C-alpha positions, 0 to 999 in steps of 0.5 A: 499500500502506498505510504501516502494512502495509508496516511490518508485513510489513517486520517479518514478513519481517526475519530476524536471526541470530547467528554459523554460524547456519544461513540456509537448508540445500542441498536444502531447497524454495526458494520465495523470495529474500533481502537482505542488510539488515547483516552477511555471509552466506556460502554453502557447498556440500557436494559430499560431502566439506568444504563448499566456498565459493560467495560472501560477500555484504553489505549491499545484496546478494541471495542465493538468487535461484533461489528466485524462478524456480520450483520448484528446491532450494537449490544451498547452505546459507546461514549467517551470518559474525557478526550478521546481519539479511536480508529474506526475498523471497516468490517470490509476491509479492516485487517488490510487497513489495521496492519499498516498503523498498528505496530504492537501485537495487531488487530488480528492477535488482539483479537485472538487473544481477546477472544480466545486468551491464546498468547500471539507471537512476540514482535518484532526487535525493535517495534513498540509492544504494549501489553494491554490487560483487560477482560477478554472479549468473550467476558464483555459480551457475557458482562453486557448481555448479562451483568453480574447481580448484585455488583457495588455502584460507585461514583467518583467525584472530580478529585480536588486538585486534579486539574488534569483530570488524569487521577480522577481517571486512574481510580476509575479505570483502578477497577476495570479488572473487577467485575464485583465493582462498577466504577463510574464519574460522577462528573462533579467535585465535593469539596471541603472549607477547610477554613470551617469547622471540620465536623459541621463541613463533612456532615455537609458533604456527607449529606450532599454526596448521599444525596447524588448516591441517591439519584444514581442508585449508587452505593458508594462515592469515592472522593480525594485530592490529589498533594503536589507531585511525590505525594501519595493521593488521598482517598476518602469514601462516603457510603450511601447508607451511613456507617455502623460505629458499633462495627469493628473495621467501620470507615468513617467520614474522616477515614483517609486512605493514602495510595501511589497516584498510578494505582497499578498493581497491588495498589488497585487491588487495595483499592478494590478491597477497601471499597468493599470493605467500606461500602454498606450494601441497600440490598441483599445480592450486593451484601452476598456477594460483597461478603462472598469477594471480601476474604480474597480482596483482603488477601490481595490487599496484604501483598501491596502492604508488603511494599508500602513507598519509602517517601510515605510520611509516619501519618500516611503508614499510620492511615494505611495501617487503620484501613488495612486493619478496616479491609481485615476486620471485614474479611473476618466479618464475613468468613469469622476467620481467626487469622483475620482477627488476628491480622485485623489486631495487628494492623490497628496496633501498627497505627499507634507504633507508626504514629503519636496521639498528638500526631494523627490523633483521629486515626490513633482513636479509630485504630484503637476503638476497633482494637477495642470491640475486636478484643471483646469479641474474642474475650467474649468468645474465650470467656477470658477477664484479661481480654475485657480488661485489654478492650477496656483499656484500648477503649478508654485509650480512644476516649483520650480523643472521642467526646460528647461535643466533638464526635458524639456517636464514636464517644456513645459506641465506646460508653457502651462498650464499656459498659457491656465490659464493666458488665462482664467483669461485675457479673463474673465476680460479683463486684458491685462496683464494676457493676455500678461503672457498668451501669453508669456508662451505659447512662452515658450513651444514653444521652447520646442514643435518644429514642426519638433520633435512633430509637433502634440503637436506644433500645439496645443500650436500655436493653444492656442498662436494664440487665445490668441493674436487674443483676445489680439490684439482685447482687445488693437485693434493691427491689428499687434497682428491679423496679428500675429495671422494668420500667426500662423494659417496658419502655422498650416495649414501646420501640421494638415492634412484634412485628417488625422484631419478633425475636428482639420484642420476645427477649424483652417480654421475656426479661420483663417477666424475670425481673417482674417475678422476682420482683413479685416473689420479694415483694409478695406481690401477686399482681407481679406475678401475674403480669410476669406471666403474661410477659412469658406467655407472649414471649413464648408465643413467638419463639414457638411461634418461630421455632426457636426450641433453645429460647422457648424451653428456657421460656416455658421453665420461667412460665412454669416457676411463675404459675407455681409461685402465684399458685402457692403465694398468699392472698393479696388481700391478706398481705401485711402493711409491712410487706405492702410497703416493701414493694417498688411502683412500676410506672404504668404507662413508662416513657423514655424520660420516666425510666430512672436511670440515676445512679442506683444506690444501695438498698433503701427500700429496708427490704433486703431481707425478703425472699 
């Protein structure tokens, strides 16, 4: 072929597109394929609702290959992600046209490799070689026709201080080889005013980001900023659903992931694992896929930790260790493998080893918060009091940074954790003062969790408070403490719904029955025993209906004891005045405000000897 003819053909076939421009549309006749010369091209498929991502292609890769096969229509829409140059390859003479232009593996070689995974012959010495990696042709067509169910939808905001958009695009393309995550550009930046109160700014940014995610039916937003050249890019996450501050490894708005800006190799693996870990799935399919993918993703992310860039600062290393701990904690939650828990605890301990409190207080405190949760769970499984004490020490370390005013939910979660720890230690050893500490910590948590704003958390903390108050009352023989527990359980039943959460509702009824039984027995009050029987019967009905045999057996025994006691109890009409005065009144219509959560002292009723 004459060189001038080749050049003129090349000029005619090269086409340039700006960001968002359509190269071809789904349903149009296909009479050829395209090769990406520069930039990034995305294929999307319209399934009748929202366009669905099919694949992304970079320089040196082909797309639309079915146009070379025969008379077909386009199965998807191709559009430019940023400035793009492509070459059109006509079906009739595509291979002839391609040879003078492509001097790496050749169009035919690329097509063979993409379809069958066969490696074509190496190019002759001196010729440039492009090792373009990506999903094979068959896999791409399969994904196009039937996208993977439950994949995580990621939107990437324009990174701040990324004027050229190069880093933003690298973040998007880093997900290309992962089928369980689909990343698309948001097309706008999420800006933070560093001169304003950071807590307020982050809250505002989260609200705006979640609005954008809801509009796009996406799961998580990735955003961040690009420091001066030579520094890692700083990546942040905002999930559509809020993170659970009680779960070890939960991300939050301050979590910072520093990674090399090229985001290649193991660092793309790390970003993928962190994204899975930071996502709170909105559907059962997404949750199932996330749990299945997390263990392998965590293992791949660990490779990056073996080669941390030497130019990272101590603060950046600490942030990376924290994110690694979060990934491992999420993997442990998915698989419950002890090795993931041990590795996560090691990662969190590395944070405090890498940085001092005053250098990076939030990362330092967050690591101790997550460490406290994991150590508590391990101590609970092993029934190890030393583990409880280590968990308490870690929680107290985190509370050096987290305060009720600045970080209320982290503070309340730690207070509740301490309440659980002190209950375990006090219950096992029978230490009244330790139980008092448990009550005080739960009271602190209830200063943040409220019946109106956070009813689920409020009910959980109130339930722990009531259980501790009941045990404390039994230890010090205080009817007043047990009456406070009964009032708390009755208030919880105003929040817990039998239809929406039948098992939690039944557990509360059983607990209420237990404390009413004790109150009635000690004060010889048959009305309390009758109320206990009603509560046990309500709980038993749910357990039997749900076939919860173990819970049903326990509640059934409680019910039998209550009925036996009522049969042998002195009738109420014959109660002495002294015994009547020993009984502590309950609130007939308790509310959150009417439950007495003041510090419970020793028995002041004068009835400590009543059994």
